[in-house]
N, CA, C, O and the ligand as a Tripos MOL2 file, in Angstrom:
@<TRIPOS>MOLECULE
protein
  313   311    79     0     0
PROTEIN
NO_CHARGES

@<TRIPOS>ATOM
      1 N          58.2880   60.1570  128.9020 N.3       1 MET1
      2 CA         58.0310   58.7470  129.2200 C.3       1 MET1
      3 C          57.3450   58.0470  128.0480 C.2       1 MET1
      4 O          56.4970   58.6360  127.3780 O.2       1 MET1
      5 N          57.7080   56.8150  127.8070 N.am      2 SER2
      6 CA         57.0680   56.0450  126.7490 C.3       2 SER2
      7 C          56.7950   54.6390  127.2500 C.2       2 SER2
      8 O          57.2890   54.2320  128.3010 O.2       2 SER2
      9 N          56.0230   53.9240  126.5020 N.am      3 MET3
     10 CA         55.7270   52.5460  126.8900 C.3       3 MET3
     11 C          55.9320   51.6140  125.6990 C.2       3 MET3
     12 O          56.1150   52.0410  124.5590 O.2       3 MET3
     13 N          55.8930   50.3250  126.0180 N.am      4 GLU4
     14 CA         56.1120   49.3280  124.9730 C.3       4 GLU4
     15 C          54.7940   48.7450  124.4990 C.2       4 GLU4
     16 O          53.8840   48.5060  125.2920 O.2       4 GLU4
     17 N          54.7040   48.5220  123.2050 N.am      5 CYS5
     18 CA         53.5300   47.8550  122.6530 C.3       5 CYS5
     19 C          53.4720   46.4320  123.1930 C.2       5 CYS5
     20 O          54.4790   45.7250  123.2190 O.2       5 CYS5
     21 N          52.2750   46.0190  123.6250 N.am      6 GLY6
     22 CA         52.1090   44.6920  124.1920 C.3       6 GLY6
     23 C          52.1610   43.5810  123.1540 C.2       6 GLY6
     24 O          52.1960   42.4020  123.5070 O.2       6 GLY6
     25 N          52.1650   43.9480  121.8830 N.am      7 HIS7
     26 CA         52.1740   42.9380  120.8280 C.3       7 HIS7
     27 C          53.5340   42.7940  120.1640 C.2       7 HIS7
     28 O          54.0630   41.6850  120.0780 O.2       7 HIS7
     29 N          54.1080   43.8910  119.6950 N.am      8 CYS8
     30 CA         55.3600   43.7730  118.9460 C.3       8 CYS8
     31 C          56.5540   44.3250  119.7210 C.2       8 CYS8
     32 O          57.7000   44.1540  119.3040 O.2       8 CYS8
     33 N          56.2860   44.9950  120.8610 N.am      9 GLY9
     34 CA         57.3820   45.4910  121.6770 C.3       9 GLY9
     35 C          57.9680   46.8100  121.2000 C.2       9 GLY9
     36 O          58.9550   47.2850  121.7610 O.2       9 GLY9
     37 N          57.3740   47.4080  120.1710 N.am     10 SER10
     38 CA         57.8440   48.7020  119.7000 C.3      10 SER10
     39 C          57.6320   49.7710  120.7640 C.2      10 SER10
     40 O          56.7190   49.6750  121.5840 O.2      10 SER10
     41 N          58.4830   50.7850  120.7400 N.am     11 GLU11
     42 CA         58.3180   51.8850  121.6720 C.3      11 GLU11
     43 C          57.1900   52.7830  121.1810 C.2      11 GLU11
     44 O          57.1580   53.1930  120.0200 O.2      11 GLU11
     45 N          56.2730   53.0760  122.0860 N.am     12 VAL12
     46 CA         55.1560   53.9460  121.7420 C.3      12 VAL12
     47 C          55.2760   55.2100  122.5790 C.2      12 VAL12
     48 O          55.3350   55.1520  123.8070 O.2      12 VAL12
     49 N          55.3120   56.3540  121.9030 N.am     13 LYS13
     50 CA         55.4830   57.6250  122.6070 C.3      13 LYS13
     51 C          54.3120   57.9100  123.5240 C.2      13 LYS13
     52 O          53.1730   57.5340  123.2470 O.2      13 LYS13
     53 N          54.6150   58.5800  124.6180 N.am     14 ASP14
     54 CA         53.5840   58.9240  125.5920 C.3      14 ASP14
     55 C          52.5050   59.7800  124.9330 C.2      14 ASP14
     56 O          52.8050   60.7050  124.1780 O.2      14 ASP14
     57 N          51.2660   59.4640  125.2260 N.am     15 GLY15
     58 CA         50.1600   60.2170  124.6440 C.3      15 GLY15
     59 C          49.5840   59.5350  123.4200 C.2      15 GLY15
     60 O          48.4710   59.8410  122.9950 O.2      15 GLY15
     61 N          50.3550   58.5970  122.8470 N.am     16 PHE16
     62 CA         49.8540   57.8680  121.6850 C.3      16 PHE16
     63 C          49.1930   56.5760  122.1290 C.2      16 PHE16
     64 O          49.7020   55.8740  123.0020 O.2      16 PHE16
     65 N          48.0610   56.2710  121.5250 N.am     17 LYS17
     66 CA         47.3030   55.0800  121.9220 C.3      17 LYS17
     67 C          47.3350   54.0090  120.8390 C.2      17 LYS17
     68 O          46.7240   52.9490  120.9730 O.2      17 LYS17
     69 N          48.0640   54.3070  119.7580 N.am     18 VAL18
     70 CA         48.1600   53.3460  118.6660 C.3      18 VAL18
     71 C          49.6330   53.0880  118.3790 C.2      18 VAL18
     72 O          50.4210   54.0270  118.2710 O.2      18 VAL18
     73 N          50.0110   51.7980  118.2540 N.am     19 CYS19
     74 CA         51.3910   51.4380  117.9650 C.3      19 CYS19
     75 C          51.7030   51.6980  116.4920 C.2      19 CYS19
     76 O          50.9620   51.2810  115.6020 O.2      19 CYS19
     77 N          52.8130   52.3940  116.2560 N.am     20 SER20
     78 CA         53.1830   52.6810  114.8670 C.3      20 SER20
     79 C          53.7930   51.4500  114.2010 C.2      20 SER20
     80 O          53.8870   51.3870  112.9760 O.2      20 SER20
     81 N          54.2090   50.4670  115.0130 N.am     21 GLY21
     82 CA         54.8320   49.2630  114.4690 C.3      21 GLY21
     83 C          53.8260   48.2630  113.9340 C.2      21 GLY21
     84 O          53.9870   47.7470  112.8290 O.2      21 GLY21
     85 N          52.7840   47.9850  114.7140 N.am     22 CYS22
     86 CA         51.8510   46.9290  114.3050 C.3      22 CYS22
     87 C          50.4010   47.3970  114.2650 C.2      22 CYS22
     88 O          49.5260   46.6480  113.8290 O.2      22 CYS22
     89 N          50.1310   48.6200  114.7120 N.am     23 GLY23
     90 CA         48.7730   49.1400  114.6410 C.3      23 GLY23
     91 C          47.8820   48.7280  115.8010 C.2      23 GLY23
     92 O          46.6730   48.9570  115.7650 O.2      23 GLY23
     93 N          48.4730   48.1140  116.8410 N.am     24 ALA24
     94 CA         47.6690   47.7150  117.9950 C.3      24 ALA24
     95 C          47.1660   48.9460  118.7480 C.2      24 ALA24
     96 O          47.8350   49.9780  118.7910 O.2      24 ALA24
     97 N          45.9880   48.8200  119.3330 N.am     25 HIS25
     98 CA         45.3900   49.9210  120.0830 C.3      25 HIS25
     99 C          45.4950   49.6640  121.5790 C.2      25 HIS25
    100 O          45.2660   48.5490  122.0480 O.2      25 HIS25
    101 N          45.8420   50.7020  122.3160 N.am     26 TYR26
    102 CA         45.8940   50.6100  123.7680 C.3      26 TYR26
    103 C          44.6180   51.2270  124.3130 C.2      26 TYR26
    104 O          44.4400   52.4450  124.2930 O.2      26 TYR26
    105 N          43.7500   50.3850  124.7900 N.am     27 ARG27
    106 CA         42.4390   50.8970  125.2170 C.3      27 ARG27
    107 C          41.7490   49.9050  126.1350 C.2      27 ARG27
    108 O          42.1880   48.7690  126.3140 O.2      27 ARG27
    109 N          40.6400   50.3830  126.7140 N.am     28 SER28
    110 CA         39.7910   49.5020  127.4970 C.3      28 SER28
    111 C          38.7870   48.8620  126.5500 C.2      28 SER28
    112 O          38.5670   49.3400  125.4370 O.2      28 SER28
    113 N          38.1830   47.7710  127.0130 N.am     29 ASN29
    114 CA         37.2210   47.0540  126.1770 C.3      29 ASN29
    115 C          35.8060   47.3820  126.6390 C.2      29 ASN29
    116 O          35.3030   46.8020  127.6010 O.2      29 ASN29
    117 N          35.1720   48.3200  125.9390 N.am     30 MET30
    118 CA         33.8540   48.7890  126.3680 C.3      30 MET30
    119 C          32.7720   47.7210  126.2810 C.2      30 MET30
    120 O          31.8260   47.7260  127.0690 O.2      30 MET30
    121 N          32.9080   46.8060  125.3280 N.am     31 LYS31
    122 CA         31.8990   45.7480  125.1860 C.3      31 LYS31
    123 C          31.8720   44.8740  126.4470 C.2      31 LYS31
    124 O          30.8060   44.5870  126.9930 O.2      31 LYS31
    125 N          33.0500   44.4610  126.8930 N.am     32 ILE32
    126 CA         33.1320   43.6340  128.0980 C.3      32 ILE32
    127 C          32.6970   44.4430  129.3190 C.2      32 ILE32
    128 O          32.0160   43.9280  130.2050 O.2      32 ILE32
    129 N          33.1000   45.7220  129.3550 N.am     33 PHE33
    130 CA         32.7570   46.5910  130.4770 C.3      33 PHE33
    131 C          31.2450   46.7580  130.6040 C.2      33 PHE33
    132 O          30.6820   46.5940  131.6870 O.2      33 PHE33
    133 N          30.5890   47.0890  129.4800 N.am     34 VAL34
    134 CA         29.1300   47.2810  129.4820 C.3      34 VAL34
    135 C          28.4270   45.9620  129.8010 C.2      34 VAL34
    136 O          27.4220   45.9460  130.5120 O.2      34 VAL34
    137 N          28.9570   44.8580  129.2740 N.am     35 GLY35
    138 CA         28.4030   43.5440  129.5810 C.3      35 GLY35
    139 C          28.4660   43.2640  131.0730 C.2      35 GLY35
    140 O          27.5400   42.6910  131.6460 O.2      35 GLY35
    141 N          29.5670   43.6720  131.7010 N.am     36 GLY36
    142 CA         29.7300   43.4990  133.1380 C.3      36 GLY36
    143 C          28.7190   44.3150  133.9210 C.2      36 GLY36
    144 O          28.1840   43.8500  134.9280 O.2      36 GLY36
    145 N          28.4530   45.5400  133.4590 N.am     37 ILE37
    146 CA         27.4590   46.3940  134.1250 C.3      37 ILE37
    147 C          26.0750   45.7490  134.0500 C.2      37 ILE37
    148 O          25.3280   45.7430  135.0280 O.2      37 ILE37
    149 N          25.7420   45.2030  132.8680 N.am     38 LEU38
    150 CA         24.4410   44.5480  132.6940 C.3      38 LEU38
    151 C          24.3380   43.3150  133.5980 C.2      38 LEU38
    152 O          23.2990   43.0620  134.2080 O.2      38 LEU38
    153 N          25.4480   42.5440  133.6730 N.am     39 LEU39
    154 CA         25.4590   41.3640  134.5460 C.3      39 LEU39
    155 C          25.3000   41.7630  136.0110 C.2      39 LEU39
    156 O          24.7110   41.0360  136.8110 O.2      39 LEU39
    157 N          25.8410   42.9440  136.3440 N.am     40 LEU40
    158 CA         25.7330   43.4550  137.7050 C.3      40 LEU40
    159 C          24.2640   43.6250  138.0970 C.2      40 LEU40
    160 O          23.8390   43.2130  139.1770 O.2      40 LEU40
    161 N          23.5020   44.2430  137.1920 N.am     41 PHE41
    162 CA         22.0650   44.4280  137.4480 C.3      41 PHE41
    163 C          21.3550   43.0780  137.5110 C.2      41 PHE41
    164 O          20.5050   42.8550  138.3730 O.2      41 PHE41
    165 N          21.7090   42.1810  136.5930 N.am     42 LEU42
    166 CA         21.0990   40.8510  136.5690 C.3      42 LEU42
    167 C          21.3640   40.1330  137.8930 C.2      42 LEU42
    168 O          20.4740   39.4920  138.4520 O.2      42 LEU42
    169 N          22.6080   40.2500  138.3880 N.am     43 GLY43
    170 CA         22.9610   39.6170  139.6540 C.3      43 GLY43
    171 C          22.1600   40.1830  140.8100 C.2      43 GLY43
    172 O          21.6920   39.4440  141.6760 O.2      43 GLY43
    173 N          22.0030   41.5130  140.8190 N.am     44 ILE44
    174 CA         21.2860   42.1820  141.9160 C.3      44 ILE44
    175 C          19.8240   41.7310  141.9730 C.2      44 ILE44
    176 O          19.2720   41.5370  143.0560 O.2      44 ILE44
    177 N          19.1990   41.5620  140.7970 N.am     45 ILE45
    178 CA         17.7900   41.1350  140.8140 C.3      45 ILE45
    179 C          17.6580   39.6370  141.0050 C.2      45 ILE45
    180 O          16.5700   39.1510  141.3120 O.2      45 ILE45
    181 N          18.7640   38.8760  140.8270 N.am     46 THR46
    182 CA         18.7180   37.4230  140.9950 C.3      46 THR46
    183 C          18.9610   37.0060  142.4460 C.2      46 THR46
    184 O          18.4020   36.0110  142.9070 O.2      46 THR46
    185 N          19.7880   37.7590  143.1600 N.am     47 VAL47
    186 CA         20.1720   37.4140  144.5310 C.3      47 VAL47
    187 C          18.9880   37.1230  145.4710 C.2      47 VAL47
    188 O          19.0280   36.1210  146.1850 O.2      47 VAL47
    189 N          17.9400   37.9590  145.4980 N.am     48 PRO48
    190 CA         16.8400   37.6890  146.4400 C.3      48 PRO48
    191 C          16.1830   36.3240  146.2370 C.2      48 PRO48
    192 O          15.7700   35.6970  147.2130 O.2      48 PRO48
    193 N          16.0780   35.8540  145.0060 N.am     49 ASP49
    194 CA         15.4070   34.5830  144.7340 C.3      49 ASP49
    195 C          16.3690   33.4010  144.6900 C.2      49 ASP49
    196 O          16.0590   32.3130  145.1750 O.2      49 ASP49
    197 N          17.5350   33.6290  144.1040 N.am     50 HIS50
    198 CA         18.5180   32.5540  143.9620 C.3      50 HIS50
    199 C          19.8760   33.0820  144.4140 C.2      50 HIS50
    200 O          20.6740   33.5580  143.6060 O.2      50 HIS50
    201 N          20.1240   32.9890  145.7170 N.am     51 LEU51
    202 CA         21.3170   33.6040  146.3140 C.3      51 LEU51
    203 C          22.6220   33.1530  145.6620 C.2      51 LEU51
    204 O          23.4370   33.9810  145.2560 O.2      51 LEU51
    205 N          22.8180   31.8310  145.5640 N.am     52 ILE52
    206 CA         24.0820   31.3230  145.0350 C.3      52 ILE52
    207 C          24.2790   31.7460  143.5840 C.2      52 ILE52
    208 O          25.3310   32.2660  143.2130 O.2      52 ILE52
    209 N          23.2410   31.5150  142.7640 N.am     53 ALA53
    210 CA         23.3390   31.8950  141.3480 C.3      53 ALA53
    211 C          23.5820   33.3920  141.2110 C.2      53 ALA53
    212 O          24.3730   33.8270  140.3740 O.2      53 ALA53
    213 N          22.8960   34.1790  142.0390 N.am     54 GLY54
    214 CA         23.0580   35.6280  141.9990 C.3      54 GLY54
    215 C          24.4750   36.0420  142.3390 C.2      54 GLY54
    216 O          25.0390   36.9280  141.6980 O.2      54 GLY54
    217 N          25.0540   35.4010  143.3520 N.am     55 LEU55
    218 CA         26.4260   35.7270  143.7530 C.3      55 LEU55
    219 C          27.4260   35.3400  142.6680 C.2      55 LEU55
    220 O          28.4100   36.0420  142.4350 O.2      55 LEU55
    221 N          27.1550   34.2010  142.0030 N.am     56 VAL56
    222 CA         28.0370   33.7860  140.9070 C.3      56 VAL56
    223 C          27.9890   34.8190  139.7900 C.2      56 VAL56
    224 O          29.0230   35.2020  139.2450 O.2      56 VAL56
    225 N          26.7720   35.2710  139.4500 N.am     57 ILE57
    226 CA         26.6170   36.2880  138.4020 C.3      57 ILE57
    227 C          27.3330   37.5790  138.8000 C.2      57 ILE57
    228 O          27.9950   38.2060  137.9730 O.2      57 ILE57
    229 N          27.1980   37.9760  140.0760 N.am     58 LEU58
    230 CA         27.8610   39.1930  140.5460 C.3      58 LEU58
    231 C          29.3860   39.0500  140.4610 C.2      58 LEU58
    232 O          30.0930   40.0100  140.1540 O.2      58 LEU58
    233 N          29.8790   37.8410  140.7350 N.am     59 GLY59
    234 CA         31.3220   37.6040  140.6410 C.3      59 GLY59
    235 C          31.8090   37.7610  139.2170 C.2      59 GLY59
    236 O          32.8240   38.4100  138.9640 O.2      59 GLY59
    237 N          31.0730   37.1600  138.2780 N.am     60 VAL60
    238 CA         31.4290   37.2760  136.8610 C.3      60 VAL60
    239 C          31.3260   38.7330  136.4150 C.2      60 VAL60
    240 O          32.1580   39.2200  135.6490 O.2      60 VAL60
    241 N          30.2870   39.4260  136.9080 N.am     61 ALA61
    242 CA         30.0780   40.8330  136.5500 C.3      61 ALA61
    243 C          31.2750   41.6700  137.0000 C.2      61 ALA61
    244 O          31.7850   42.4980  136.2440 O.2      61 ALA61
    245 N          31.7150   41.4470  138.2350 N.am     62 GLY62
    246 CA         32.8590   42.2030  138.7510 C.3      62 GLY62
    247 C          34.1020   41.9580  137.9210 C.2      62 GLY62
    248 O          34.8710   42.8810  137.6520 O.2      62 GLY62
    249 N          34.3000   40.7080  137.5130 N.am     63 LEU63
    250 CA         35.4550   40.3470  136.7010 C.3      63 LEU63
    251 C          35.3970   41.0520  135.3400 C.2      63 LEU63
    252 O          36.4070   41.5620  134.8560 O.2      63 LEU63
    253 N          34.2140   41.0760  134.7340 N.am     64 CYS64
    254 CA         34.0270   41.7260  133.4290 C.3      64 CYS64
    255 C          34.2910   43.2250  133.5310 C.2      64 CYS64
    256 O          34.9620   43.8010  132.6740 O.2      64 CYS64
    257 N          33.7640   43.8540  134.5770 N.am     65 VAL65
    258 CA         33.9570   45.2980  134.7540 C.3      65 VAL65
    259 C          35.4440   45.5980  134.9400 C.2      65 VAL65
    260 O          35.9730   46.5640  134.3910 O.2      65 VAL65
    261 N          36.1050   44.7450  135.7290 N.am     66 TYR66
    262 CA         37.5250   44.9580  135.9830 C.3      66 TYR66
    263 C          38.3510   44.7440  134.7160 C.2      66 TYR66
    264 O          39.2000   45.5650  134.3660 O.2      66 TYR66
    265 N          38.0860   43.6210  134.0330 N.am     67 GLN67
    266 CA         38.8450   43.2920  132.8180 C.3      67 GLN67
    267 C          38.5670   44.2760  131.6910 C.2      67 GLN67
    268 O          39.4830   44.7240  131.0020 O.2      67 GLN67
    269 N          37.2860   44.6070  131.5120 N.am     68 GLY68
    270 CA         36.9140   45.5190  130.4340 C.3      68 GLY68
    271 C          37.3870   46.9370  130.7000 C.2      68 GLY68
    272 O          37.7050   47.6770  129.7700 O.2      68 GLY68
    273 N          37.4340   47.3150  131.9810 N.am     69 GLY69
    274 CA         37.8090   48.6730  132.3290 C.3      69 GLY69
    275 C          39.3030   48.9340  132.2900 C.2      69 GLY69
    276 O          39.7310   50.0730  132.1020 O.2      69 GLY69
    277 N          40.1110   47.8710  132.4700 N.am     70 SER70
    278 CA         41.5570   48.0680  132.4530 C.3      70 SER70
    279 C          42.0760   48.0880  131.0220 C.2      70 SER70
    280 O          41.6430   47.3000  130.1810 O.2      70 SER70
    281 N          43.0070   48.9960  130.7550 N.am     71 ARG71
    282 CA         43.5090   49.1580  129.3950 C.3      71 ARG71
    283 C          44.5350   48.0870  129.0470 C.2      71 ARG71
    284 O          45.4060   47.7360  129.8430 O.2      71 ARG71
    285 N          44.3910   47.5800  127.8120 N.am     72 LYS72
    286 CA         45.3230   46.5670  127.3130 C.3      72 LYS72
    287 C          45.5970   46.8670  125.8470 C.2      72 LYS72
    288 O          44.9720   47.7330  125.2350 O.2      72 LYS72
    289 N          46.5570   46.1180  125.3040 N.am     73 TRP73
    290 CA         46.8630   46.2430  123.8880 C.3      73 TRP73
    291 C          45.9720   45.3210  123.0900 C.2      73 TRP73
    292 O          45.9470   44.1110  123.3160 O.2      73 TRP73
    293 N          45.2380   45.9010  122.1520 N.am     74 TYR74
    294 CA         44.3740   45.0920  121.2960 C.3      74 TYR74
    295 C          44.8750   45.1960  119.8610 C.2      74 TYR74
    296 O          44.9920   46.2810  119.2920 O.2      74 TYR74
    297 N          45.1640   44.0350  119.3010 N.am     75 ARG75
    298 CA         45.6940   44.0040  117.9250 C.3      75 ARG75
    299 C          44.6220   44.3740  116.9270 C.2      75 ARG75
    300 O          44.8830   45.0640  115.9410 O.2      75 ARG75
    301 N          43.4020   43.9080  117.1910 N.am     76 HIS76
    302 CA         42.2960   44.2090  116.2860 C.3      76 HIS76
    303 C          41.2200   44.9580  117.0530 C.2      76 HIS76
    304 O          41.2000   44.9380  118.2840 O.2      76 HIS76
    305 N          40.3520   45.5990  116.3490 N.am     77 ASN77
    306 CA         39.2420   46.2880  116.9870 C.3      77 ASN77
    307 C          38.2040   45.2800  117.4370 C.2      77 ASN77
    308 O          37.1880   45.0680  116.7750 O.2      77 ASN77
    309 N          38.4810   44.6580  118.5870 N.am     78 ALA78
    310 CA         37.5690   43.6360  119.1220 C.3      78 ALA78
    311 C          36.3210   44.2890  119.6820 C.2      78 ALA78
    312 O          35.4320   43.5970  120.1780 O.2      78 ALA78
    313 ZN         53.0130   47.0690  118.1370 Zn       79 ZN79
@<TRIPOS>BOND
     1     1     2 1
     2     2     3 1
     3     3     4 2
     4     3     5 am
     5     5     6 1
     6     6     7 1
     7     7     8 2
     8     7     9 am
     9     9    10 1
    10    10    11 1
    11    11    12 2
    12    11    13 am
    13    13    14 1
    14    14    15 1
    15    15    16 2
    16    15    17 am
    17    17    18 1
    18    18    19 1
    19    19    20 2
    20    19    21 am
    21    21    22 1
    22    22    23 1
    23    23    24 2
    24    23    25 am
    25    25    26 1
    26    26    27 1
    27    27    28 2
    28    27    29 am
    29    29    30 1
    30    30    31 1
    31    31    32 2
    32    31    33 am
    33    33    34 1
    34    34    35 1
    35    35    36 2
    36    35    37 am
    37    37    38 1
    38    38    39 1
    39    39    40 2
    40    39    41 am
    41    41    42 1
    42    42    43 1
    43    43    44 2
    44    43    45 am
    45    45    46 1
    46    46    47 1
    47    47    48 2
    48    47    49 am
    49    49    50 1
    50    50    51 1
    51    51    52 2
    52    51    53 am
    53    53    54 1
    54    54    55 1
    55    55    56 2
    56    55    57 am
    57    57    58 1
    58    58    59 1
    59    59    60 2
    60    59    61 am
    61    61    62 1
    62    62    63 1
    63    63    64 2
    64    63    65 am
    65    65    66 1
    66    66    67 1
    67    67    68 2
    68    67    69 am
    69    69    70 1
    70    70    71 1
    71    71    72 2
    72    71    73 am
    73    73    74 1
    74    74    75 1
    75    75    76 2
    76    75    77 am
    77    77    78 1
    78    78    79 1
    79    79    80 2
    80    79    81 am
    81    81    82 1
    82    82    83 1
    83    83    84 2
    84    83    85 am
    85    85    86 1
    86    86    87 1
    87    87    88 2
    88    87    89 am
    89    89    90 1
    90    90    91 1
    91    91    92 2
    92    91    93 am
    93    93    94 1
    94    94    95 1
    95    95    96 2
    96    95    97 am
    97    97    98 1
    98    98    99 1
    99    99   100 2
   100    99   101 am
   101   101   102 1
   102   102   103 1
   103   103   104 2
   104   103   105 am
   105   105   106 1
   106   106   107 1
   107   107   108 2
   108   107   109 am
   109   109   110 1
   110   110   111 1
   111   111   112 2
   112   111   113 am
   113   113   114 1
   114   114   115 1
   115   115   116 2
   116   115   117 am
   117   117   118 1
   118   118   119 1
   119   119   120 2
   120   119   121 am
   121   121   122 1
   122   122   123 1
   123   123   124 2
   124   123   125 am
   125   125   126 1
   126   126   127 1
   127   127   128 2
   128   127   129 am
   129   129   130 1
   130   130   131 1
   131   131   132 2
   132   131   133 am
   133   133   134 1
   134   134   135 1
   135   135   136 2
   136   135   137 am
   137   137   138 1
   138   138   139 1
   139   139   140 2
   140   139   141 am
   141   141   142 1
   142   142   143 1
   143   143   144 2
   144   143   145 am
   145   145   146 1
   146   146   147 1
   147   147   148 2
   148   147   149 am
   149   149   150 1
   150   150   151 1
   151   151   152 2
   152   151   153 am
   153   153   154 1
   154   154   155 1
   155   155   156 2
   156   155   157 am
   157   157   158 1
   158   158   159 1
   159   159   160 2
   160   159   161 am
   161   161   162 1
   162   162   163 1
   163   163   164 2
   164   163   165 am
   165   165   166 1
   166   166   167 1
   167   167   168 2
   168   167   169 am
   169   169   170 1
   170   170   171 1
   171   171   172 2
   172   171   173 am
   173   173   174 1
   174   174   175 1
   175   175   176 2
   176   175   177 am
   177   177   178 1
   178   178   179 1
   179   179   180 2
   180   179   181 am
   181   181   182 1
   182   182   183 1
   183   183   184 2
   184   183   185 am
   185   185   186 1
   186   186   187 1
   187   187   188 2
   188   187   189 am
   189   189   190 1
   190   190   191 1
   191   191   192 2
   192   191   193 am
   193   193   194 1
   194   194   195 1
   195   195   196 2
   196   195   197 am
   197   197   198 1
   198   198   199 1
   199   199   200 2
   200   199   201 am
   201   201   202 1
   202   202   203 1
   203   203   204 2
   204   203   205 am
   205   205   206 1
   206   206   207 1
   207   207   208 2
   208   207   209 am
   209   209   210 1
   210   210   211 1
   211   211   212 2
   212   211   213 am
   213   213   214 1
   214   214   215 1
   215   215   216 2
   216   215   217 am
   217   217   218 1
   218   218   219 1
   219   219   220 2
   220   219   221 am
   221   221   222 1
   222   222   223 1
   223   223   224 2
   224   223   225 am
   225   225   226 1
   226   226   227 1
   227   227   228 2
   228   227   229 am
   229   229   230 1
   230   230   231 1
   231   231   232 2
   232   231   233 am
   233   233   234 1
   234   234   235 1
   235   235   236 2
   236   235   237 am
   237   237   238 1
   238   238   239 1
   239   239   240 2
   240   239   241 am
   241   241   242 1
   242   242   243 1
   243   243   244 2
   244   243   245 am
   245   245   246 1
   246   246   247 1
   247   247   248 2
   248   247   249 am
   249   249   250 1
   250   250   251 1
   251   251   252 2
   252   251   253 am
   253   253   254 1
   254   254   255 1
   255   255   256 2
   256   255   257 am
   257   257   258 1
   258   258   259 1
   259   259   260 2
   260   259   261 am
   261   261   262 1
   262   262   263 1
   263   263   264 2
   264   263   265 am
   265   265   266 1
   266   266   267 1
   267   267   268 2
   268   267   269 am
   269   269   270 1
   270   270   271 1
   271   271   272 2
   272   271   273 am
   273   273   274 1
   274   274   275 1
   275   275   276 2
   276   275   277 am
   277   277   278 1
   278   278   279 1
   279   279   280 2
   280   279   281 am
   281   281   282 1
   282   282   283 1
   283   283   284 2
   284   283   285 am
   285   285   286 1
   286   286   287 1
   287   287   288 2
   288   287   289 am
   289   289   290 1
   290   290   291 1
   291   291   292 2
   292   291   293 am
   293   293   294 1
   294   294   295 1
   295   295   296 2
   296   295   297 am
   297   297   298 1
   298   298   299 1
   299   299   300 2
   300   299   301 am
   301   301   302 1
   302   302   303 1
   303   303   304 2
   304   303   305 am
   305   305   306 1
   306   306   307 1
   307   307   308 2
   308   307   309 am
   309   309   310 1
   310   310   311 1
   311   311   312 2
@<TRIPOS>SUBSTRUCTURE
     1 MET1         2 RESIDUE 1 A MET
     2 SER2         6 RESIDUE 1 A SER
     3 MET3        10 RESIDUE 1 A MET
     4 GLU4        14 RESIDUE 1 A GLU
     5 CYS5        18 RESIDUE 1 A CYS
     6 GLY6        22 RESIDUE 1 A GLY
     7 HIS7        26 RESIDUE 1 A HIS
     8 CYS8        30 RESIDUE 1 A CYS
     9 GLY9        34 RESIDUE 1 A GLY
    10 SER10       38 RESIDUE 1 A SER
    11 GLU11       42 RESIDUE 1 A GLU
    12 VAL12       46 RESIDUE 1 A VAL
    13 LYS13       50 RESIDUE 1 A LYS
    14 ASP14       54 RESIDUE 1 A ASP
    15 GLY15       58 RESIDUE 1 A GLY
    16 PHE16       62 RESIDUE 1 A PHE
    17 LYS17       66 RESIDUE 1 A LYS
    18 VAL18       70 RESIDUE 1 A VAL
    19 CYS19       74 RESIDUE 1 A CYS
    20 SER20       78 RESIDUE 1 A SER
    21 GLY21       82 RESIDUE 1 A GLY
    22 CYS22       86 RESIDUE 1 A CYS
    23 GLY23       90 RESIDUE 1 A GLY
    24 ALA24       94 RESIDUE 1 A ALA
    25 HIS25       98 RESIDUE 1 A HIS
    26 TYR26      102 RESIDUE 1 A TYR
    27 ARG27      106 RESIDUE 1 A ARG
    28 SER28      110 RESIDUE 1 A SER
    29 ASN29      114 RESIDUE 1 A ASN
    30 MET30      118 RESIDUE 1 A MET
    31 LYS31      122 RESIDUE 1 A LYS
    32 ILE32      126 RESIDUE 1 A ILE
    33 PHE33      130 RESIDUE 1 A PHE
    34 VAL34      134 RESIDUE 1 A VAL
    35 GLY35      138 RESIDUE 1 A GLY
    36 GLY36      142 RESIDUE 1 A GLY
    37 ILE37      146 RESIDUE 1 A ILE
    38 LEU38      150 RESIDUE 1 A LEU
    39 LEU39      154 RESIDUE 1 A LEU
    40 LEU40      158 RESIDUE 1 A LEU
    41 PHE41      162 RESIDUE 1 A PHE
    42 LEU42      166 RESIDUE 1 A LEU
    43 GLY43      170 RESIDUE 1 A GLY
    44 ILE44      174 RESIDUE 1 A ILE
    45 ILE45      178 RESIDUE 1 A ILE
    46 THR46      182 RESIDUE 1 A THR
    47 VAL47      186 RESIDUE 1 A VAL
    48 PRO48      190 RESIDUE 1 A PRO
    49 ASP49      194 RESIDUE 1 A ASP
    50 HIS50      198 RESIDUE 1 A HIS
    51 LEU51      202 RESIDUE 1 A LEU
    52 ILE52      206 RESIDUE 1 A ILE
    53 ALA53      210 RESIDUE 1 A ALA
    54 GLY54      214 RESIDUE 1 A GLY
    55 LEU55      218 RESIDUE 1 A LEU
    56 VAL56      222 RESIDUE 1 A VAL
    57 ILE57      226 RESIDUE 1 A ILE
    58 LEU58      230 RESIDUE 1 A LEU
    59 GLY59      234 RESIDUE 1 A GLY
    60 VAL60      238 RESIDUE 1 A VAL
    61 ALA61      242 RESIDUE 1 A ALA
    62 GLY62      246 RESIDUE 1 A GLY
    63 LEU63      250 RESIDUE 1 A LEU
    64 CYS64      254 RESIDUE 1 A CYS
    65 VAL65      258 RESIDUE 1 A VAL
    66 TYR66      262 RESIDUE 1 A TYR
    67 GLN67      266 RESIDUE 1 A GLN
    68 GLY68      270 RESIDUE 1 A GLY
    69 GLY69      274 RESIDUE 1 A GLY
    70 SER70      278 RESIDUE 1 A SER
    71 ARG71      282 RESIDUE 1 A ARG
    72 LYS72      286 RESIDUE 1 A LYS
    73 TRP73      290 RESIDUE 1 A TRP
    74 TYR74      294 RESIDUE 1 A TYR
    75 ARG75      298 RESIDUE 1 A ARG
    76 HIS76      302 RESIDUE 1 A HIS
    77 ASN77      306 RESIDUE 1 A ASN
    78 ALA78      310 RESIDUE 1 A ALA
    79 ZN79       313 GROUP 0 **** ****
């Protein structure tokens, strides 16, 4: 089984995380993921005092964890 590079459409062999055509990396974004985890804690400590703001932060945190944790094609080492 193989997959297509999300940037140039080249075929990338299974097990390879780097496109041989354009050099894009298939990976999760740890910076966004870790940022989401930190926001999660911030939201948890904010909720008791500021419910709405805390819930908004928790929503953003969940989005960051989800987006950062899912693997995508990155052209540059972001
Ligand atoms: Zn490519």
